[in-house]
C-alpha positions, 0 to 999 in steps of 0.5 A: 499499499503507498501512503505517498499519495495521501501524505500531506506535503508542508511547504518549503518555507514552513520547513525552512522556518522550523529548521531554523527555529531548531537551529537557533536553539530557542526551542531547547532552551524553552524545553528546558525552562519548561523541564525545570518548571515542571521538576520544581512543580512536582517537587512542591506537590510531593512536599504537600503530599508528604506533609499532608500524609504527616498530618493526617498521622498525627491526627489519627494518634491524637484521636485514638489516643483520645478513645483509648483515654475514654475507654480507660475512663469508662472502664474505671467508672465501671470498676468504681460502680462494682465496688459500691 
């Protein structure tokens, strides 16, 4: 099967402009800058995620401690009632 008859041809001036842009290095500089921005954003999001996980762990420990305290308190009151 021959795809050449379906292939869309780009004008030579467009191809020349694209080649000049690539040779200029501007595209590579833009890509490098975008890569740096992406890495900074990913690092920032990772730090936020770690911070949020640690906050949730602290809240879980606080809630668990509070429930444990209530359990001990209820058990203590129950023992007192049995003595009287």
